[in-house]
N, CA, C, O and CB atoms as a CASP TS submission, in Angstrom:
PFRMAT TS
TARGET T0000
AUTHOR 0000-0000-0000
METHOD Language model
MODEL 1
PARENT N/A
ATOM      1  N   UNK     1       0.860  -1.167   0.000  1.00  0.00           N
ATOM      2  CA  UNK     1       0.000   0.000   0.000  1.00  0.00           C
ATOM      3  C   UNK     1       0.905   1.229   0.000  1.00  0.00           C
ATOM      4  O   UNK     1       1.800   1.356   0.836  1.00  0.00           O
ATOM      5  CB  UNK     1      -0.978  -0.001   1.232  1.00  0.00           C
ATOM      6  N   UNK     2       0.663   2.118  -0.936  1.00  0.00           N
ATOM      7  CA  UNK     2       1.488   3.314  -0.977  1.00  0.00           C
ATOM      8  C   UNK     2       0.976   4.356   0.020  1.00  0.00           C
ATOM      9  O   UNK     2      -0.097   4.197   0.603  1.00  0.00           O
ATOM     10  CB  UNK     2       1.513   3.898  -2.398  1.00  0.00           C
ATOM     11  N   UNK     3       1.746   5.406   0.204  1.00  0.00           N
ATOM     12  CA  UNK     3       1.416   6.419   1.203  1.00  0.00           C
ATOM     13  C   UNK     3       0.107   7.137   0.887  1.00  0.00           C
ATOM     14  O   UNK     3      -0.632   7.505   1.800  1.00  0.00           O
ATOM     15  CB  UNK     3       2.541   7.429   1.307  1.00  0.00           C
ATOM     16  N   UNK     4      -0.182   7.338  -0.387  1.00  0.00           N
ATOM     17  CA  UNK     4      -1.415   8.037  -0.766  1.00  0.00           C
ATOM     18  C   UNK     4      -2.634   7.212  -0.360  1.00  0.00           C
ATOM     19  O   UNK     4      -3.597   7.749   0.189  1.00  0.00           O
ATOM     20  CB  UNK     4      -1.440   8.319  -2.290  1.00  0.00           C
ATOM     21  N   UNK     5      -2.591   5.918  -0.627  1.00  0.00           N
ATOM     22  CA  UNK     5      -3.704   5.039  -0.269  1.00  0.00           C
ATOM     23  C   UNK     5      -3.873   4.964   1.247  1.00  0.00           C
ATOM     24  O   UNK     5      -4.991   5.004   1.760  1.00  0.00           O
ATOM     25  CB  UNK     5      -3.483   3.632  -0.846  1.00  0.00           C
ATOM     26  N   UNK     6      -2.752   4.856   1.955  1.00  0.00           N
ATOM     27  CA  UNK     6      -2.811   4.808   3.413  1.00  0.00           C
ATOM     28  C   UNK     6      -3.415   6.098   3.971  1.00  0.00           C
ATOM     29  O   UNK     6      -4.213   6.053   4.907  1.00  0.00           O
ATOM     30  CB  UNK     6      -1.406   4.577   4.001  1.00  0.00           C
ATOM     31  N   UNK     7      -3.043   7.234   3.410  1.00  0.00           N
ATOM     32  CA  UNK     7      -3.591   8.511   3.868  1.00  0.00           C
ATOM     33  C   UNK     7      -5.102   8.562   3.645  1.00  0.00           C
ATOM     34  O   UNK     7      -5.841   9.044   4.503  1.00  0.00           O
ATOM     35  CB  UNK     7      -2.907   9.684   3.140  1.00  0.00           C
ATOM     36  N   UNK     8      -5.555   8.071   2.507  1.00  0.00           N
ATOM     37  CA  UNK     8      -6.994   8.066   2.224  1.00  0.00           C
ATOM     38  C   UNK     8      -7.749   7.142   3.173  1.00  0.00           C
ATOM     39  O   UNK     8      -8.817   7.497   3.672  1.00  0.00           O
ATOM     40  CB  UNK     8      -7.248   7.641   0.777  1.00  0.00           C
ATOM     41  N   UNK     9      -7.193   5.953   3.422  1.00  0.00           N
ATOM     42  CA  UNK     9      -7.840   5.001   4.326  1.00  0.00           C
ATOM     43  C   UNK     9      -7.916   5.574   5.743  1.00  0.00           C
ATOM     44  O   UNK     9      -8.947   5.459   6.405  1.00  0.00           O
ATOM     45  CB  UNK     9      -7.077   3.655   4.331  1.00  0.00           C
ATOM     46  N   UNK    10      -6.832   6.188   6.207  1.00  0.00           N
ATOM     47  CA  UNK    10      -6.811   6.749   7.556  1.00  0.00           C
ATOM     48  C   UNK    10      -7.746   7.956   7.688  1.00  0.00           C
ATOM     49  O   UNK    10      -8.339   8.157   8.747  1.00  0.00           O
ATOM     50  CB  UNK    10      -5.388   7.153   7.929  1.00  0.00           C
ATOM     51  N   UNK    11      -7.883   8.747   6.644  1.00  0.00           N
ATOM     52  CA  UNK    11      -8.822   9.861   6.680  1.00  0.00           C
ATOM     53  C   UNK    11     -10.262   9.346   6.793  1.00  0.00           C
ATOM     54  O   UNK    11     -11.064   9.893   7.549  1.00  0.00           O
ATOM     55  CB  UNK    11      -8.662  10.741   5.422  1.00  0.00           C
ATOM     56  N   UNK    12     -10.576   8.303   6.045  1.00  0.00           N
ATOM     57  CA  UNK    12     -11.907   7.698   6.140  1.00  0.00           C
ATOM     58  C   UNK    12     -12.124   7.097   7.523  1.00  0.00           C
ATOM     59  O   UNK    12     -13.219   7.200   8.076  1.00  0.00           O
ATOM     60  CB  UNK    12     -12.091   6.620   5.055  1.00  0.00           C
ATOM     61  N   UNK    13     -11.095   6.470   8.087  1.00  0.00           N
ATOM     62  CA  UNK    13     -11.211   5.901   9.434  1.00  0.00           C
ATOM     63  C   UNK    13     -11.453   6.999  10.473  1.00  0.00           C
ATOM     64  O   UNK    13     -12.234   6.805  11.404  1.00  0.00           O
ATOM     65  CB  UNK    13      -9.939   5.104   9.793  1.00  0.00           C
ATOM     66  N   UNK    14     -10.795   8.143  10.323  1.00  0.00           N
ATOM     67  CA  UNK    14     -11.014   9.256  11.252  1.00  0.00           C
ATOM     68  C   UNK    14     -12.428   9.791  11.171  1.00  0.00           C
ATOM     69  O   UNK    14     -13.061  10.053  12.193  1.00  0.00           O
ATOM     70  CB  UNK    14     -10.032  10.374  10.976  1.00  0.00           C
ATOM     71  N   UNK    15     -12.922   9.952   9.950  1.00  0.00           N
ATOM     72  CA  UNK    15     -14.294  10.436   9.780  1.00  0.00           C
ATOM     73  C   UNK    15     -15.294   9.419  10.327  1.00  0.00           C
ATOM     74  O   UNK    15     -16.290   9.798  10.942  1.00  0.00           O
ATOM     75  CB  UNK    15     -14.586  10.724   8.293  1.00  0.00           C
ATOM     76  N   UNK    16     -15.034   8.145  10.107  1.00  0.00           N
ATOM     77  CA  UNK    16     -15.897   7.087  10.630  1.00  0.00           C
ATOM     78  C   UNK    16     -15.899   7.086  12.155  1.00  0.00           C
ATOM     79  O   UNK    16     -16.931   6.838  12.778  1.00  0.00           O
ATOM     80  CB  UNK    16     -15.445   5.721  10.102  1.00  0.00           C
ATOM     81  N   UNK    17     -14.755   7.360  12.749  1.00  0.00           N
ATOM     82  CA  UNK    17     -14.667   7.424  14.210  1.00  0.00           C
ATOM     83  C   UNK    17     -15.536   8.555  14.765  1.00  0.00           C
ATOM     84  O   UNK    17     -16.210   8.390  15.782  1.00  0.00           O
ATOM     85  CB  UNK    17     -13.205   7.618  14.650  1.00  0.00           C
ATOM     86  N   UNK    18     -15.512   9.686  14.095  1.00  0.00           N
ATOM     87  CA  UNK    18     -16.339  10.814  14.541  1.00  0.00           C
ATOM     88  C   UNK    18     -17.820  10.484  14.404  1.00  0.00           C
ATOM     89  O   UNK    18     -18.601  10.709  15.328  1.00  0.00           O
ATOM     90  CB  UNK    18     -16.004  12.084  13.737  1.00  0.00           C
ATOM     91  N   UNK    19     -18.200   9.953  13.250  1.00  0.00           N
ATOM     92  CA  UNK    19     -19.602   9.607  13.025  1.00  0.00           C
ATOM     93  C   UNK    19     -20.045   8.513  13.996  1.00  0.00           C
ATOM     94  O   UNK    19     -21.140   8.582  14.554  1.00  0.00           O
ATOM     95  CB  UNK    19     -19.819   9.150  11.567  1.00  0.00           C
ATOM     96  N   UNK    20     -19.198   7.506  14.196  1.00  0.00           N
ATOM     97  CA  UNK    20     -19.519   6.444  15.145  1.00  0.00           C
ATOM     98  C   UNK    20     -19.676   6.961  16.558  1.00  0.00           C
ATOM     99  O   UNK    20     -20.549   6.508  17.298  1.00  0.00           O
ATOM    100  CB  UNK    20     -18.456   5.385  15.115  1.00  0.00           C
ATOM    101  N   UNK    21     -18.837   7.907  16.933  1.00  0.00           N
ATOM    102  CA  UNK    21     -18.929   8.501  18.266  1.00  0.00           C
ATOM    103  C   UNK    21     -20.272   9.203  18.465  1.00  0.00           C
ATOM    104  O   UNK    21     -20.903   9.075  19.514  1.00  0.00           O
ATOM    105  CB  UNK    21     -17.780   9.492  18.488  1.00  0.00           C
ATOM    106  N   UNK    22     -20.690   9.929  17.464  1.00  0.00           N
ATOM    107  CA  UNK    22     -21.973  10.640  17.553  1.00  0.00           C
ATOM    108  C   UNK    22     -23.132   9.645  17.621  1.00  0.00           C
ATOM    109  O   UNK    22     -24.068   9.821  18.402  1.00  0.00           O
ATOM    110  CB  UNK    22     -22.156  11.592  16.343  1.00  0.00           C
ATOM    111  N   UNK    23     -23.060   8.607  16.801  1.00  0.00           N
ATOM    112  CA  UNK    23     -24.129   7.600  16.806  1.00  0.00           C
ATOM    113  C   UNK    23     -24.195   6.879  18.146  1.00  0.00           C
ATOM    114  O   UNK    23     -25.280   6.681  18.691  1.00  0.00           O
ATOM    115  CB  UNK    23     -23.916   6.583  15.674  1.00  0.00           C
ATOM    116  N   UNK    24     -23.038   6.484  18.680  1.00  0.00           N
ATOM    117  CA  UNK    24     -23.017   5.811  19.977  1.00  0.00           C
ATOM    118  C   UNK    24     -23.559   6.722  21.066  1.00  0.00           C
ATOM    119  O   UNK    24     -24.365   6.298  21.894  1.00  0.00           O
ATOM    120  CB  UNK    24     -21.596   5.361  20.327  1.00  0.00           C
ATOM    121  N   UNK    25     -23.124   7.956  21.063  1.00  0.00           N
ATOM    122  CA  UNK    25     -23.598   8.898  22.081  1.00  0.00           C
ATOM    123  C   UNK    25     -25.111   9.090  21.984  1.00  0.00           C
ATOM    124  O   UNK    25     -25.801   9.099  23.003  1.00  0.00           O
ATOM    125  CB  UNK    25     -22.882  10.254  21.934  1.00  0.00           C
ATOM    126  N   UNK    26     -25.624   9.241  20.772  1.00  0.00           N
ATOM    127  CA  UNK    26     -27.054   9.494  20.593  1.00  0.00           C
ATOM    128  C   UNK    26     -27.909   8.278  20.935  1.00  0.00           C
ATOM    129  O   UNK    26     -29.002   8.423  21.483  1.00  0.00           O
ATOM    130  CB  UNK    26     -27.326   9.921  19.168  1.00  0.00           C
ATOM    131  N   UNK    27     -27.428   7.101  20.620  1.00  0.00           N
ATOM    132  CA  UNK    27     -28.259   5.920  20.844  1.00  0.00           C
ATOM    133  C   UNK    27     -28.133   5.361  22.257  1.00  0.00           C
ATOM    134  O   UNK    27     -29.117   4.860  22.802  1.00  0.00           O
ATOM    135  CB  UNK    27     -27.899   4.850  19.850  1.00  0.00           C
ATOM    136  N   UNK    28     -26.973   5.433  22.852  1.00  0.00           N
ATOM    137  CA  UNK    28     -26.775   4.816  24.164  1.00  0.00           C
ATOM    138  C   UNK    28     -27.060   5.752  25.333  1.00  0.00           C
ATOM    139  O   UNK    28     -27.365   5.288  26.432  1.00  0.00           O
ATOM    140  CB  UNK    28     -25.373   4.314  24.271  1.00  0.00           C
ATOM    141  N   UNK    29     -26.968   7.045  25.116  1.00  0.00           N
ATOM    142  CA  UNK    29     -27.131   7.932  26.265  1.00  0.00           C
ATOM    143  C   UNK    29     -28.569   8.384  26.460  1.00  0.00           C
ATOM    144  O   UNK    29     -28.887   8.942  27.511  1.00  0.00           O
ATOM    145  CB  UNK    29     -26.246   9.136  26.111  1.00  0.00           C
ATOM    146  N   UNK    30     -29.435   8.170  25.510  1.00  0.00           N
ATOM    147  CA  UNK    30     -30.786   8.670  25.657  1.00  0.00           C
ATOM    148  C   UNK    30     -31.870   7.623  25.791  1.00  0.00           C
ATOM    149  O   UNK    30     -33.037   7.978  25.958  1.00  0.00           O
ATOM    150  CB  UNK    30     -31.098   9.508  24.528  1.00  0.00           C
ATOM    151  N   UNK    31     -31.533   6.355  25.726  1.00  0.00           N
ATOM    152  CA  UNK    31     -32.543   5.311  25.719  1.00  0.00           C
ATOM    153  C   UNK    31     -32.983   4.868  27.106  1.00  0.00           C
ATOM    154  O   UNK    31     -34.022   4.224  27.244  1.00  0.00           O
ATOM    155  CB  UNK    31     -32.032   4.138  24.973  1.00  0.00           C
ATOM    156  N   UNK    32     -32.234   5.193  28.107  1.00  0.00           N
ATOM    157  CA  UNK    32     -32.547   4.661  29.424  1.00  0.00           C
ATOM    158  C   UNK    32     -32.712   5.787  30.431  1.00  0.00           C
ATOM    159  O   UNK    32     -32.188   6.887  30.257  1.00  0.00           O
ATOM    160  CB  UNK    32     -31.460   3.692  29.885  1.00  0.00           C
ATOM    161  N   UNK    33     -33.442   5.489  31.473  1.00  0.00           N
ATOM    162  CA  UNK    33     -33.597   6.471  32.547  1.00  0.00           C
ATOM    163  C   UNK    33     -32.560   6.265  33.645  1.00  0.00           C
ATOM    164  O   UNK    33     -32.406   7.108  34.529  1.00  0.00           O
ATOM    165  CB  UNK    33     -35.003   6.391  33.138  1.00  0.00           C
ATOM    166  N   UNK    34     -31.859   5.155  33.586  1.00  0.00           N
ATOM    167  CA  UNK    34     -30.813   4.850  34.556  1.00  0.00           C
ATOM    168  C   UNK    34     -29.611   5.762  34.300  1.00  0.00           C
ATOM    169  O   UNK    34     -29.035   5.735  33.212  1.00  0.00           O
ATOM    170  CB  UNK    34     -30.398   3.348  34.475  1.00  0.00           C
ATOM    171  N   UNK    35     -29.239   6.548  35.268  1.00  0.00           N
ATOM    172  CA  UNK    35     -28.154   7.521  35.108  1.00  0.00           C
ATOM    173  C   UNK    35     -26.808   6.854  34.876  1.00  0.00           C
ATOM    174  O   UNK    35     -25.983   7.381  34.129  1.00  0.00           O
ATOM    175  CB  UNK    35     -28.073   8.413  36.329  1.00  0.00           C
ATOM    176  N   UNK    36     -26.566   5.702  35.503  1.00  0.00           N
ATOM    177  CA  UNK    36     -25.291   5.009  35.322  1.00  0.00           C
ATOM    178  C   UNK    36     -25.137   4.521  33.880  1.00  0.00           C
ATOM    179  O   UNK    36     -24.063   4.647  33.292  1.00  0.00           O
ATOM    180  CB  UNK    36     -25.180   3.823  36.299  1.00  0.00           C
ATOM    181  N   UNK    37     -26.209   3.966  33.312  1.00  0.00           N
ATOM    182  CA  UNK    37     -26.149   3.487  31.935  1.00  0.00           C
ATOM    183  C   UNK    37     -26.013   4.659  30.959  1.00  0.00           C
ATOM    184  O   UNK    37     -25.308   4.559  29.955  1.00  0.00           O
ATOM    185  CB  UNK    37     -27.402   2.658  31.602  1.00  0.00           C
ATOM    186  N   UNK    38     -26.683   5.754  31.257  1.00  0.00           N
ATOM    187  CA  UNK    38     -26.582   6.939  30.408  1.00  0.00           C
ATOM    188  C   UNK    38     -25.157   7.494  30.422  1.00  0.00           C
ATOM    189  O   UNK    38     -24.626   7.876  29.379  1.00  0.00           O
ATOM    190  CB  UNK    38     -27.580   8.018  30.870  1.00  0.00           C
ATOM    191  N   UNK    39     -24.549   7.538  31.592  1.00  0.00           N
ATOM    192  CA  UNK    39     -23.174   8.026  31.713  1.00  0.00           C
ATOM    193  C   UNK    39     -22.212   7.096  30.982  1.00  0.00           C
ATOM    194  O   UNK    39     -21.258   7.555  30.354  1.00  0.00           O
ATOM    195  CB  UNK    39     -22.771   8.153  33.196  1.00  0.00           C
ATOM    196  N   UNK    40     -22.462   5.783  31.063  1.00  0.00           N
ATOM    197  CA  UNK    40     -21.605   4.828  30.361  1.00  0.00           C
ATOM    198  C   UNK    40     -21.685   5.046  28.850  1.00  0.00           C
ATOM    199  O   UNK    40     -20.657   5.012  28.173  1.00  0.00           O
ATOM    200  CB  UNK    40     -22.005   3.381  30.715  1.00  0.00           C
ATOM    201  N   UNK    41     -22.872   5.267  28.315  1.00  0.00           N
ATOM    202  CA  UNK    41     -23.039   5.518  26.891  1.00  0.00           C
ATOM    203  C   UNK    41     -22.316   6.773  26.443  1.00  0.00           C
ATOM    204  O   UNK    41     -21.714   6.799  25.370  1.00  0.00           O
ATOM    205  CB  UNK    41     -24.502   5.625  26.553  1.00  0.00           C
ATOM    206  N   UNK    42     -22.373   7.810  27.259  1.00  0.00           N
ATOM    207  CA  UNK    42     -21.683   9.052  26.923  1.00  0.00           C
ATOM    208  C   UNK    42     -20.168   8.852  26.938  1.00  0.00           C
ATOM    209  O   UNK    42     -19.470   9.331  26.044  1.00  0.00           O
ATOM    210  CB  UNK    42     -22.082  10.168  27.901  1.00  0.00           C
ATOM    211  N   UNK    43     -19.663   8.154  27.940  1.00  0.00           N
ATOM    212  CA  UNK    43     -18.217   7.909  28.025  1.00  0.00           C
ATOM    213  C   UNK    43     -17.732   7.030  26.873  1.00  0.00           C
ATOM    214  O   UNK    43     -16.653   7.261  26.327  1.00  0.00           O
ATOM    215  CB  UNK    43     -17.867   7.250  29.366  1.00  0.00           C
ATOM    216  N   UNK    44     -18.518   6.033  26.506  1.00  0.00           N
ATOM    217  CA  UNK    44     -18.140   5.155  25.392  1.00  0.00           C
ATOM    218  C   UNK    44     -18.100   5.937  24.079  1.00  0.00           C
ATOM    219  O   UNK    44     -17.198   5.730  23.268  1.00  0.00           O
ATOM    220  CB  UNK    44     -19.124   3.970  25.277  1.00  0.00           C
ATOM    221  N   UNK    45     -19.052   6.818  23.863  1.00  0.00           N
ATOM    222  CA  UNK    45     -19.044   7.660  22.664  1.00  0.00           C
ATOM    223  C   UNK    45     -17.821   8.558  22.612  1.00  0.00           C
ATOM    224  O   UNK    45     -17.223   8.734  21.550  1.00  0.00           O
ATOM    225  CB  UNK    45     -20.303   8.507  22.609  1.00  0.00           C
ATOM    226  N   UNK    46     -17.446   9.124  23.744  1.00  0.00           N
ATOM    227  CA  UNK    46     -16.254   9.964  23.800  1.00  0.00           C
ATOM    228  C   UNK    46     -15.007   9.126  23.530  1.00  0.00           C
ATOM    229  O   UNK    46     -14.110   9.567  22.812  1.00  0.00           O
ATOM    230  CB  UNK    46     -16.146  10.666  25.171  1.00  0.00           C
ATOM    231  N   UNK    47     -14.945   7.923  24.098  1.00  0.00           N
ATOM    232  CA  UNK    47     -13.797   7.047  23.895  1.00  0.00           C
ATOM    233  C   UNK    47     -13.590   6.731  22.412  1.00  0.00           C
ATOM    234  O   UNK    47     -12.461   6.772  21.923  1.00  0.00           O
ATOM    235  CB  UNK    47     -13.976   5.754  24.687  1.00  0.00           C
ATOM    236  N   UNK    48     -14.654   6.420  21.707  1.00  0.00           N
ATOM    237  CA  UNK    48     -14.549   6.110  20.278  1.00  0.00           C
ATOM    238  C   UNK    48     -14.080   7.345  19.514  1.00  0.00           C
ATOM    239  O   UNK    48     -13.316   7.223  18.556  1.00  0.00           O
ATOM    240  CB  UNK    48     -15.909   5.610  19.720  1.00  0.00           C
ATOM    241  N   UNK    49     -14.521   8.515  19.918  1.00  0.00           N
ATOM    242  CA  UNK    49     -14.119   9.746  19.257  1.00  0.00           C
ATOM    243  C   UNK    49     -12.660  10.111  19.463  1.00  0.00           C
ATOM    244  O   UNK    49     -12.101  10.889  18.690  1.00  0.00           O
ATOM    245  CB  UNK    49     -14.967  10.858  19.731  1.00  0.00           C
ATOM    246  N   UNK    50     -12.034   9.559  20.500  1.00  0.00           N
ATOM    247  CA  UNK    50     -10.623   9.855  20.751  1.00  0.00           C
ATOM    248  C   UNK    50      -9.701   9.301  19.667  1.00  0.00           C
ATOM    249  O   UNK    50      -8.574   9.776  19.531  1.00  0.00           O
ATOM    250  CB  UNK    50     -10.213   9.297  22.094  1.00  0.00           C
ATOM    251  N   UNK    51     -10.136   8.335  18.912  1.00  0.00           N
ATOM    252  CA  UNK    51      -9.297   7.740  17.867  1.00  0.00           C
ATOM    253  C   UNK    51      -9.130   8.667  16.666  1.00  0.00           C
ATOM    254  O   UNK    51      -8.116   8.588  15.971  1.00  0.00           O
ATOM    255  CB  UNK    51      -9.892   6.417  17.411  1.00  0.00           C
ATOM    256  N   UNK    52     -10.084   9.528  16.412  1.00  0.00           N
ATOM    257  CA  UNK    52     -10.075  10.358  15.206  1.00  0.00           C
ATOM    258  C   UNK    52      -8.829  11.224  15.065  1.00  0.00           C
ATOM    259  O   UNK    52      -8.233  11.225  13.988  1.00  0.00           O
ATOM    260  CB  UNK    52     -11.284  11.236  15.196  1.00  0.00           C
ATOM    261  N   UNK    53      -8.397  11.964  16.094  1.00  0.00           N
ATOM    262  CA  UNK    53      -7.192  12.784  15.901  1.00  0.00           C
ATOM    263  C   UNK    53      -5.959  11.960  15.546  1.00  0.00           C
ATOM    264  O   UNK    53      -5.127  12.399  14.752  1.00  0.00           O
ATOM    265  CB  UNK    53      -6.913  13.585  17.150  1.00  0.00           C
ATOM    266  N   UNK    54      -5.837  10.779  16.125  1.00  0.00           N
ATOM    267  CA  UNK    54      -4.688   9.923  15.800  1.00  0.00           C
ATOM    268  C   UNK    54      -4.725   9.514  14.329  1.00  0.00           C
ATOM    269  O   UNK    54      -3.699   9.547  13.649  1.00  0.00           O
ATOM    270  CB  UNK    54      -4.673   8.667  16.703  1.00  0.00           C
ATOM    271  N   UNK    55      -5.889   9.134  13.845  1.00  0.00           N
ATOM    272  CA  UNK    55      -6.017   8.771  12.434  1.00  0.00           C
ATOM    273  C   UNK    55      -5.657   9.943  11.531  1.00  0.00           C
ATOM    274  O   UNK    55      -4.945   9.767  10.542  1.00  0.00           O
ATOM    275  CB  UNK    55      -7.438   8.294  12.132  1.00  0.00           C
ATOM    276  N   UNK    56      -6.140  11.134  11.858  1.00  0.00           N
ATOM    277  CA  UNK    56      -5.869  12.301  11.026  1.00  0.00           C
ATOM    278  C   UNK    56      -4.393  12.691  11.056  1.00  0.00           C
ATOM    279  O   UNK    56      -3.848  13.112  10.036  1.00  0.00           O
ATOM    280  CB  UNK    56      -6.723  13.475  11.478  1.00  0.00           C
ATOM    281  N   UNK    57      -3.745  12.559  12.198  1.00  0.00           N
ATOM    282  CA  UNK    57      -2.313  12.892  12.294  1.00  0.00           C
ATOM    283  C   UNK    57      -1.487  11.931  11.442  1.00  0.00           C
ATOM    284  O   UNK    57      -0.595  12.358  10.709  1.00  0.00           O
ATOM    285  CB  UNK    57      -1.835  12.844  13.772  1.00  0.00           C
ATOM    286  N   UNK    58      -1.779  10.646  11.537  1.00  0.00           N
ATOM    287  CA  UNK    58      -1.028   9.669  10.748  1.00  0.00           C
ATOM    288  C   UNK    58      -1.331   9.844   9.260  1.00  0.00           C
ATOM    289  O   UNK    58      -0.434   9.689   8.431  1.00  0.00           O
ATOM    290  CB  UNK    58      -1.367   8.228  11.200  1.00  0.00           C
ATOM    291  N   UNK    59      -2.567  10.162   8.911  1.00  0.00           N
ATOM    292  CA  UNK    59      -2.921  10.411   7.513  1.00  0.00           C
ATOM    293  C   UNK    59      -2.162  11.609   6.972  1.00  0.00           C
ATOM    294  O   UNK    59      -1.713  11.598   5.825  1.00  0.00           O
ATOM    295  CB  UNK    59      -4.429  10.634   7.369  1.00  0.00           C
ATOM    296  N   UNK    60      -2.018  12.639   7.787  1.00  0.00           N
ATOM    297  CA  UNK    60      -1.266  13.815   7.357  1.00  0.00           C
ATOM    298  C   UNK    60       0.203  13.462   7.112  1.00  0.00           C
ATOM    299  O   UNK    60       0.810  13.941   6.154  1.00  0.00           O
ATOM    300  CB  UNK    60      -1.377  14.934   8.405  1.00  0.00           C
ATOM    301  N   UNK    61       0.768  12.622   7.986  1.00  0.00           N
ATOM    302  CA  UNK    61       2.154  12.193   7.808  1.00  0.00           C
ATOM    303  C   UNK    61       2.306  11.402   6.507  1.00  0.00           C
ATOM    304  O   UNK    61       3.253  11.623   5.752  1.00  0.00           O
ATOM    305  CB  UNK    61       2.616  11.341   9.010  1.00  0.00           C
ATOM    306  N   UNK    62       1.382  10.490   6.246  1.00  0.00           N
ATOM    307  CA  UNK    62       1.448   9.709   5.013  1.00  0.00           C
ATOM    308  C   UNK    62       1.224  10.579   3.784  1.00  0.00           C
ATOM    309  O   UNK    62       1.847  10.354   2.747  1.00  0.00           O
ATOM    310  CB  UNK    62       0.423   8.587   5.046  1.00  0.00           C
ATOM    311  N   UNK    63       0.358  11.550   3.884  1.00  0.00           N
ATOM    312  CA  UNK    63       0.112  12.460   2.768  1.00  0.00           C
ATOM    313  C   UNK    63       1.364  13.274   2.463  1.00  0.00           C
ATOM    314  O   UNK    63       1.712  13.461   1.298  1.00  0.00           O
ATOM    315  CB  UNK    63      -1.073  13.394   3.079  1.00  0.00           C
ATOM    316  N   UNK    64       2.039  13.757   3.497  1.00  0.00           N
ATOM    317  CA  UNK    64       3.273  14.514   3.307  1.00  0.00           C
ATOM    318  C   UNK    64       4.347  13.631   2.669  1.00  0.00           C
ATOM    319  O   UNK    64       5.072  14.080   1.781  1.00  0.00           O
ATOM    320  CB  UNK    64       3.773  15.082   4.652  1.00  0.00           C
ATOM    321  N   UNK    65       4.452  12.383   3.115  1.00  0.00           N
ATOM    322  CA  UNK    65       5.420  11.447   2.529  1.00  0.00           C
ATOM    323  C   UNK    65       5.090  11.177   1.062  1.00  0.00           C
ATOM    324  O   UNK    65       5.994  11.067   0.235  1.00  0.00           O
ATOM    325  CB  UNK    65       5.440  10.121   3.321  1.00  0.00           C
ATOM    326  N   UNK    66       3.811  11.072   0.737  1.00  0.00           N
ATOM    327  CA  UNK    66       3.410  10.836  -0.651  1.00  0.00           C
ATOM    328  C   UNK    66       3.777  12.027  -1.528  1.00  0.00           C
ATOM    329  O   UNK    66       4.217  11.847  -2.663  1.00  0.00           O
ATOM    330  CB  UNK    66       1.901  10.559  -0.737  1.00  0.00           C
ATOM    331  N   UNK    67       3.600  13.231  -1.016  1.00  0.00           N
ATOM    332  CA  UNK    67       3.969  14.414  -1.788  1.00  0.00           C
ATOM    333  C   UNK    67       5.479  14.492  -2.000  1.00  0.00           C
ATOM    334  O   UNK    67       5.942  14.894  -3.068  1.00  0.00           O
ATOM    335  CB  UNK    67       3.474  15.677  -1.088  1.00  0.00           C
ATOM    336  N   UNK    68       6.236  14.108  -0.987  1.00  0.00           N
ATOM    337  CA  UNK    68       7.692  14.115  -1.116  1.00  0.00           C
ATOM    338  C   UNK    68       8.176  13.064  -2.109  1.00  0.00           C
ATOM    339  O   UNK    68       9.194  13.263  -2.772  1.00  0.00           O
ATOM    340  CB  UNK    68       8.339  13.881   0.242  1.00  0.00           C
ATOM    341  N   UNK    69       7.464  11.960  -2.218  1.00  0.00           N
ATOM    342  CA  UNK    69       7.822  10.905  -3.168  1.00  0.00           C
ATOM    343  C   UNK    69       7.310  11.200  -4.570  1.00  0.00           C
ATOM    344  O   UNK    69       7.659  10.500  -5.521  1.00  0.00           O
ATOM    345  CB  UNK    69       7.277   9.570  -2.695  1.00  0.00           C
ATOM    346  N   UNK    70       6.492  12.221  -4.702  1.00  0.00           N
ATOM    347  CA  UNK    70       5.973  12.586  -6.013  1.00  0.00           C
ATOM    348  C   UNK    70       4.740  11.821  -6.429  1.00  0.00           C
ATOM    349  O   UNK    70       4.403  11.801  -7.612  1.00  0.00           O
ATOM    350  CB  UNK    70       7.017  12.390  -7.027  1.00  0.00           C
ATOM    351  N   UNK    71       4.056  11.190  -5.489  1.00  0.00           N
ATOM    352  CA  UNK    71       2.822  10.477  -5.828  1.00  0.00           C
ATOM    353  C   UNK    71       1.727  11.488  -6.112  1.00  0.00           C
ATOM    354  O   UNK    71       1.549  12.453  -5.370  1.00  0.00           O
ATOM    355  CB  UNK    71       2.395   9.514  -4.685  1.00  0.00           C
ATOM    356  N   UNK    72       1.008  11.262  -7.174  1.00  0.00           N
ATOM    357  CA  UNK    72      -0.049  12.201  -7.548  1.00  0.00           C
ATOM    358  C   UNK    72      -1.274  12.024  -6.658  1.00  0.00           C
ATOM    359  O   UNK    72      -1.388  11.044  -5.921  1.00  0.00           O
ATOM    360  CB  UNK    72      -0.436  12.014  -9.021  1.00  0.00           C
ATOM    361  N   UNK    73      -2.181  12.983  -6.739  1.00  0.00           N
ATOM    362  CA  UNK    73      -3.427  12.906  -5.986  1.00  0.00           C
ATOM    363  C   UNK    73      -4.404  11.931  -6.631  1.00  0.00           C
ATOM    364  O   UNK    73      -5.333  11.456  -5.978  1.00  0.00           O
ATOM    365  CB  UNK    73      -4.063  14.286  -5.875  1.00  0.00           C
ATOM    366  N   UNK    74      -4.198  11.636  -7.897  1.00  0.00           N
ATOM    367  CA  UNK    74      -5.095  10.746  -8.622  1.00  0.00           C
ATOM    368  C   UNK    74      -4.497   9.338  -8.642  1.00  0.00           C
ATOM    369  O   UNK    74      -3.284   9.185  -8.788  1.00  0.00           O
ATOM    370  CB  UNK    74      -5.344  11.266 -10.069  1.00  0.00           C
ATOM    371  N   UNK    75      -5.333   8.314  -8.499  1.00  0.00           N
ATOM    372  CA  UNK    75      -4.801   6.951  -8.604  1.00  0.00           C
ATOM    373  C   UNK    75      -4.334   6.679 -10.028  1.00  0.00           C
ATOM    374  O   UNK    75      -4.891   7.242 -10.971  1.00  0.00           O
ATOM    375  CB  UNK    75      -5.865   5.910  -8.181  1.00  0.00           C
ATOM    376  N   UNK    76      -3.321   5.826 -10.207  1.00  0.00           N
ATOM    377  CA  UNK    76      -2.785   5.561 -11.566  1.00  0.00           C
ATOM    378  C   UNK    76      -3.766   4.826 -12.444  1.00  0.00           C
ATOM    379  O   UNK    76      -3.462   4.536 -13.601  1.00  0.00           O
ATOM    380  CB  UNK    76      -1.505   4.757 -11.483  1.00  0.00           C
TER
END
């Protein structure tokens, strides 16, 4: 896998992490009246969202490496 492909995959993974975090937070924190379960759903949503910055940072590194190697933005 070249750096351009890795950057694209990691960017999609970061966006998926954000969307997943919102979905988890919305579905798990509002369905129950039990405060402990609601708090657990909110914490789990936040935990999933913590992965996104890591994915974006690594994607940026791979994108920079691809530009230095002369890989185009378009697939061959």
